[in-house]
C-alpha positions in Angstrom: -157.3 57.7 -0.4 -154.4 60.0 -1.0 -152.5 57.4 -3.0 -155.5 57.0 -5.4 -155.7 60.7 -5.8 -152.0 61.1 -6.4 -152.0 58.3 -9.0 -155.0 59.9 -10.7 -153.2 63.3 -10.9 -149.9 61.8 -12.1 -151.7 59.3 -14.4 -149.9 56.3 -12.9 -151.1 52.8 -12.3 -151.6 51.9 -8.6 -149.6 48.7 -9.0 -146.7 50.6 -10.6 -146.6 53.2 -7.9 -146.9 50.6 -5.2 -143.9 48.8 -6.6 -141.8 51.9 -6.2 -143.1 52.4 -2.6 -142.4 48.9 -1.4 -138.8 49.4 -0.3 -139.8 52.4 1.8 -142.7 50.5 3.4 -140.3 47.6 4.2 -137.9 50.0 5.9 -140.7 51.7 7.9 -142.0 48.3 9.0 -138.5 47.2 10.1 -138.2 50.5 12.1 -141.5 49.8 13.7 -140.5 46.3 14.7 -137.2 47.6 16.2 -138.9 50.3 18.2 -141.6 47.9 19.4 -139.5 44.9 20.4 -136.2 46.4 21.4 -137.0 48.7 24.4 -133.5 50.2 24.5 -134.2 52.2 21.4 -137.4 53.6 22.8 -136.0 54.4 26.3 -132.6 55.8 25.5 -133.7 59.4 24.8 -136.0 59.8 27.9 -133.2 58.4 30.1 -130.6 60.8 28.5 -132.7 63.9 29.0 -134.2 63.2 32.4 -131.0 62.9 34.2 
């Protein structure tokens, strides 16, 4: 919903704005996969602070 409103205010096409957002979405998805499937990244901070 917010993307549509922002595109309407900026008078941009949805496809054009999505093209510029795609690299950021890919990086966010990769970060999500790393946090989900590599437990070391998720557990390192609690182990460091709870000692």
